[in-house]
C-alpha positions, 0 to 999 in steps of 0.5 A: 632740565628746566621747571617748565619742561618737566612739569607734564612729566611730574604730573603723569608721574604723581602716582609713582612719586607718591608710592615712593614716599621716601624719595618725595620726603627727601625732596620736600624736606621730610613731609610725605607727598600730597593726596594721591588724587590731586596730581596737579598739586602734588607736582606743584608742591613737592613732586617737580622733577627739577625740585628733586635732587639730581641723585634721586631723579633716576629712581623717580623716573624708573618708578613711573616707567615701572608703574606704566609698564605694569598698568599696560601688562595688566590691561594686556592680560585682561584683553587676552583673558577676555579674548580667550573666553570669547573664543572658548564660548564660540568653540562651545557653541560650535561643538554643541551645534556639531553634536546636534547635527551628528545626532540628527544625522544618526537618527535619520540614517537609522530611520532610513535603514529601518524603512529600507529594511521594512521595504526589503522584508515586504518585497520578500514577503510579497515574492514568496506568496502563491497565486490562487491559480497555483492551487489544485481545485478540490471538491471540498476543503477543511478549515485547516486547508483553507487557512493553509492556503491563506498563509501562502497567499497573504504576506506574513506580516499581514496574515494575523490581521487577515485571519482576524477579519475571516475569524469574525466574518465567516470562521473560515467557512468558505460557504458561509452565507448570511440569510438576511443580506446574502453576503457570502464566503470567507470575507462575506462579500456583499453581494457575493458575486463581486468575487467573480472578478477574482475567478468564476469559481468564487463560490467553491474555491477558497483560494479565489475568495482569498485573492478577492479579499486581499485585493479588496483590502489592499485597494480600499484600506491599503492592507489587511491590517488597515482593514482590521483597524477599520473593522475594530472601529466599526465592526465591519469593513 
């Protein structure tokens, strides 16, 4: 092998040759190899493969190849580690997104279930109420009887609001009359004859008044509770 043909290999192997200083020492006559950073000078002065005794050349080549293999393995390990970290990051982001979506879906399902339950309750409540015409007419009614009528005509979830308004307006006196305005009845309709839309007996039948009151509250405020909220803010409805 000529000096020219091995020069490039010697430069590429300078680090390996320097690492195996004992081999270089033999080739150069005892002195250690040149500075690691000056590969060209090291190859020119002491590390040319042709200058190394034939018996030592295999060791130098082996050391160089081993170092190259180690460098490649290290680079491969770093690339694999980086790839694994990136995969873990992407998977964590994917898992977080999936958990968030699952939580949102659960909340939406619970909201829908609650709305359905409320709707069914309201439907059942409405279906269980009695109409004004289902009550037999009487000559007079006590407060307890009027309240019993209202409980059967007003949806259960709206009764307390309805009762609050009637308590404030007439204290459940279906013949209550406001001497100054002329408002009349349980709900103090003004004028009182507006309640004739619910029945001709509006003056004497509390069931007719309750029917009219429910229609008025539902139509203007959405429900007795809507009417009660307005009443609390304004002291009238």
